Steps between C-alpha positions, in 0.01 A plus 500: 500500500180642351161329479218707351140390467514551125819301450383208718161493331671506159723212604197303617313574176795404276550170685135409458505589131803276449325205660150578366494187277570285803238679710226455237589134456521442876152642565356226279706239685382636835129448415586163346655400828182565698295286260767228501509506879128425515508238225807323638304375800298286262789415265439141387807279484488139607763418757587160639627396843685170532567403860728271699615504863801708389375725219201678357565564131310791341499508120294565189306209358692514172827433692375177656731266311807709579410513869441124515847453355672728751333380821753225569783754460348726767449212740852368453644849547313550826627181657853556376508843665353357819773239502773760437369721780404212729167671551161352429192717469136403484385839373368502144625739231295686237665492156368748242592424139526831318475586135781719374672564168838568658748218441799453727702195406756434773395812689634441848433843646305450824151629553525838674362509851416827667637546850374800699702596805356385829198338340350179632351355182248219473446358151318195369688231314448610144739409217466650153661329202477543123412208278645693206853476642747220442526215747821623667348843568174345620688270739718781628207736557305233685796384713601855586155602624437170678838516674412846634180362659674204663799699630284779641282242675814354657633839612185692590247228578164438339252671734419871509628520857837345405549727200428819693740399779786391275473712183732772631715275717657276236696775325760385251725667242302577186678229299425203727134412432464627139821314422363183658177517298702550184735214586213262572333610175799471267722254693800719409464496123772575248343845463554569870856379467551724197389812690694415818810445287455852358473639855828330589686643201372853557477530879687195642389329820755652739228730633159338464338822625645689204289304251229731357149475636350386170684167535364420845274219373784325316723565800250332730454205264879451487509488881232231522666305219827508694328398826322210334812384318733527800280381787269252329145487374348552849701817563236735361222365720726493807594864454136602452395323819765676706415831334146469633637442849788748515366763257856595404684346208848498660374330815292257294807389304691451823229269637429322171858427395692557825726732309555872537316709240815687399665169404195403294513833318871448431424155362223646283743753354781247443265245344407724206833685483684172448243382249493808278865586554596165352283567196652845459846350450392317188529635150204708390415701187584868493232749594227534242283794399330616821123565502246581769246213530249723680469707181615275216225243452623344175800506267527411131850461351543553124879480472804529722493880478122558505216409732163643607344518845143533627513728804233612745489834681250699704327632187466175307763320297755571230700313235873580501770427246853410621763512229869546428809385686397684817132414453365854478141513622230667289126512566308414183144463635311588818145437619323717758160366593245476777455124482671214678689385193753220550734321263409137429794277593742405218303705243765769445715433194692694236681463170669743262170648378249497785433457871183319612341441838168405661339664805219406734257789558272314746205488256690404186844437351676753277750400231760764407738514203758780481661563160866591555521674162202735535441497874133421438321282757209282392257359757259209493253408771472129589178389664569145612288255701804394705779663699853519358794416720772508230526591133751466218465758226645449150456682171286216364302369799435561866497216751311533828527292817215473747620315810369417844647266754306194379455558125659701219421579135709645217324685218601628161349842433457691174144631466357221714643254749586138432604263776826322415583335834329406827638325807422442866741709706651848495706585190786723618653570156467399134656553158422413136718419200364395161169383651688304766405586855699465823377591850582452868230382741475522876291226659493422873866482611624409154613701199476363147596587143259409220548501122227510238561463126260580217185283509646298788388476861735658760772279646686535828876502438641595841395536862666591830428619853692826441366808326494506119406822325569747215526241224598610145605321182871504408449286191266223393628251758655710778325732743637751750341536843565597861514238774506546876809300583775562754300762686468736201342497155759392240482499121454151352473340158274198440501261205138428400583162349726360776366688803857581606537818711832686511619832652575799278532808726565549867466810716490559873146630455176392339461513123147632449484518119705455184484552124667305222483543126735535204616841623539486878517289813375710795423417863336712771626441854296586810725634778278624781436871445676507164497303178778443251485422129776302327504518118735316264498436131317181417688172466389187317359251748778249438754765612338558839738457787323230698593410857528132583381610843475824690670504836221514758451803721609482860136477598469163327813368670348549846292184528482424871404678818596465863214413729506698821323211671771250402797715598417645838812352658725687258381834637534412866254546783333826591324628809187592308178352631373234266186566294480143376174433680338832417223540243219747453318274258287201587655177370346360184301186562527264332858572400518613137762375259360726222522222244188288543248772426287494189624736232155572361332577831223733387137418541170685493408625846129471439308187595203591278696517177792333330596820322700794633301780656453809284350846521414770249635822654872526432514843673441358847726653767684280749684584820849623401669631816463655843756721672582674827763771548590825674484813284549872539438594137137442413328580173459877432692573819637823353159659426282689749196715442497665843801666657421349840520144362849528350678378813267199527649350181872559545753209498518481880152344495567125497214257439433133439403425141304183429341386178416221259470460125308287251608429141398295201698202372729705278541773762376761254193603700566580862294633791683622812341600830678644800497713809758679712477645849493371860821668621432867422218631716167537320652427159360263241555441128283262298595443137421280202656463155382318191740453205459344160811455287498376144633714219378798703522549873187614683475580869228617737599616850286577802625656823320611815713676760413624847716706732399663828691784665460503877553840666406654835231729366394332177501165325466468123451204273653522155385250242575431136312281253682460172424310178761487224483348155809476277593320182839469334678347205859504373520746212842377393646153514736561789449694821263783400144490632210742470237506774174683558379534858168632634449580869194578712575608857253587775660675798315565824591689818256429784510657847461243776330563837747541787275664764133579567535857374628363169177327404399801298799442273455126453354537151761741369670356191727615224486299178677509168449288191805498271537363149833475322630358175864426426681389187822328601793415277733248666841383391698210643830356381701253705825320430729286712677797656275797429141601552326805359134585536290810492148631460319807378151554639271788408129562529220710652331476841163643599340571837129447438411670832653844441556473122876537537735344246868455422740343251781302658820377338733253669829393341732254676812305403705236681842360410700219662837365397696224673860613503595161644342233716569717807436850362187639341418856397141624508348826385153637448328823413148630512321809373137584584278791408131567566315808377136604484240649731564234765849348463678229693750612765823301521670467840875439479725341763541192715559140397244254368567224756606700810339378823591835657339717232432850627255747347621858463220754539603711202230747398306423183426769247137615483524634147274217382296228670680166514352183350746247648810508720766265363808392696827495304760313702868506416701787653622317807645796695157660554161421646195443282342824369819701538417639158163503330347626178318404182831433320767269638831352390707229665829323427686225685840333461603199708794259510451164675789283618461146637833531676500160672482327162819683406677386814360149545546277197282210609118512495351667806227288655371752756215708356600823674867480397423379148289809428701751701579804284636851534366780287574862434252736340432851377148645468374827354152638444265795496131579508339838431173671401391697197677551173854503636700523823456882507120488482315691774310181581814355662451540875863399544601847379261683733555605859239680712608750770253628760579795725485466877171683520357310210405820327714426198550182298785500250556233235858469383566328165852358498613232257614178661669219310232228468754225431603275786756221504634232726785254513582213728563135544310196622530142612237242425425129487219245532348375825245218475446582136442874546734774379611710798750785484631812670573815299694797630423809289611863518284765337625802310279807457592854392872444563427366849575149623215380720492262792543136394196273477489127575257284303398153618373335184272201471459369149651665194849649507469711182 
């Protein structure tokens, strides 16, 4: 391995030349940010607050009518959830109505919630919903977030004291609470059933622990659906009450249902196995053409041997042609860009001569037309005063749909827009034929089909309480659509004149889209992680095979439940102490029946005015969260200016971290304040962070650190004051981000008085002011089973005190693959180099979370003054600083095995056992000075011999292999929310096996 100054400097120069356009552009954005930051404090935007005892609604004045229409829905949802959970709360909820151009019809994915191990988190009741979404998505989002507030109040209490005491005591498997929030939000929708059915077919339910981690939310929702169905509508609340008391899910089920948890898990498995197994025995179409829904965003079928797909990748998107009997794939167009460009729903279409599509580029819409004969792509920019949720593109005209949950509009577009339809409600799909228009509408809990002829007002021709979507014309009087019957979406045909609905196609999964014309009849089936396309030659409508009825799924046949309250005698008596009289909640007085309350309960909470309160500053920050936790990995823990302060920041220094955060209504501007200390003697960190995230991401960090070393003859105080400013933006559509970071650090070493004779030294100080700039290229790509991320950081650092400088490059990569639900393979690598008049020194060895971290007093080279000492943890068979130098390399391989989940097939309710895992690992690394490992600067290769009389000093230069390695195994799990593990590692150096080392880890395991 050879690293010369010239080669490293050339590499640095080439990298900066390659990204020079981005650097020049980013400098302008950086100054723009500072001006925008000042102006944003005075940003005028009228906001309204509408208040009731239950809610405070925050919205823009222009959305007043929409908010007035939705208020009764929010109120009814609150009381329905309180009834389901048997829990009444008198705490009000803030609801922020956001503006967003993203449309998500029937998007049932739950809002992500960040859980940090061991953290006691206090958050206000803030719900964020989008008025631009359809009603189903709006209802789900609201119910999901509201359910989380109510359930966490039940489990953890409402006061700060209760939350701190119980946050780490009620520890449940990771599928229990997220699954409950999802179940309460969606009420086990047909989309949940579709995904759980896919899990059954691919993984079965014989071992519930073998189901991949990415299905844990659906898994949890299926459990709560089974509990509610089997034990009655009060079963959910009963189990939550006993969970608060017992803090263990298995024990809680025993008290709540007087039935052993293992029997409940068996019933859970058999319930769905019998249901889906029965469906599996029925006739089903052969397997279609398999596609990956995570990449394929749209499909356009031209004939039974030709179709086109719109596919996304990490660099942008591409158009692919699939042709021939085996459907050979050929890329015919690709787009690499630095904008967030997304395909507008339903806009991708193709015929024998061209492919057309429409994209949303945040600021405008772009219309594309690809000529299949010449390969030429024409573009047209559309600047529209409204957002587009769907589009239908034809060779003659383009039709655009702008829909929100309470109103929708359809436009005809050539060179200007012309409104051709308007209706109250969310239009989920539409189609046109000879100036005749058909569309499906979602309104409250009802779905409708409307028809509009030329110069005639629209007319409702069908309605139902099940989902109706993806409507297309078959001929002048018949339309094809999908309907959510029998637990899945089936293909239907509807007669416009008679209103008669009949079944055409039937699958065991949801039909998400179809095409029909004179050439083909194609349907796209959504099957969990995969999609399938079925294509047949077109048939005349009168030759369709039409079912008189489709046999219902097993789910629809199960219509009754067994109440555990009504059948106690069937299970016999137990010796368990009764909890019938126990409650941790004050009874509601007067008793609520949840039916006599006013639906429109909002009023203005201001006696001086009959209008809602308003203010001008939309950038106002509100309390967002507060937290308390134990940490041993603080910010910049691996950097030290003074050699004597290195040991004061190692992982065996545990502290209490406490902080709070404020954010605006859309959570795009955020201010965090925090402090850590109290446990480690004379240690204190105070930090603050301000972030602003729109199309760019800006961040300002402040850190003040103090550490005091207490020795017999001398005490020293080491302090650091650091200000960092960084800004970033994705430079490609998927996963690649470019960041600029600027750091100012002030280090100080002050001698403290320990005795009277030391007063003369009380003013002695050593100070350094460092400035550094880094350009960081980050890559992140994550799929269901794999995760790959990496970063390349390079930039200069300057010591303004002694005029020293260096250029530092840091390249790291991390890869994770889940071999199965029990096995996962992890690997990572890192390469660092620092050169200049005052480089960084990298100390190799130890483990990043070891409470027994030891510091090896390896000599540092004096060939150049050091700017910073940087700890590089990872070779577990050695102490920290076992190797050091201005160049370092590190590689790790690790295999994790959750062995109990392989042995025990039923869910494990005990936190420690549920997370118990074995791991084996191999580590290798090196760190050296100078140009290469043979450089004279490497003190590792030097040995000094002094004669007995001291008259002669001999320096012996003998090459020593700088590489060190270790191997071992470990055992780890969670205790009260914290990762705790033991690692046994054996080091290998210069063909010698060293004494084993034992690491007691607190926090991260890799």
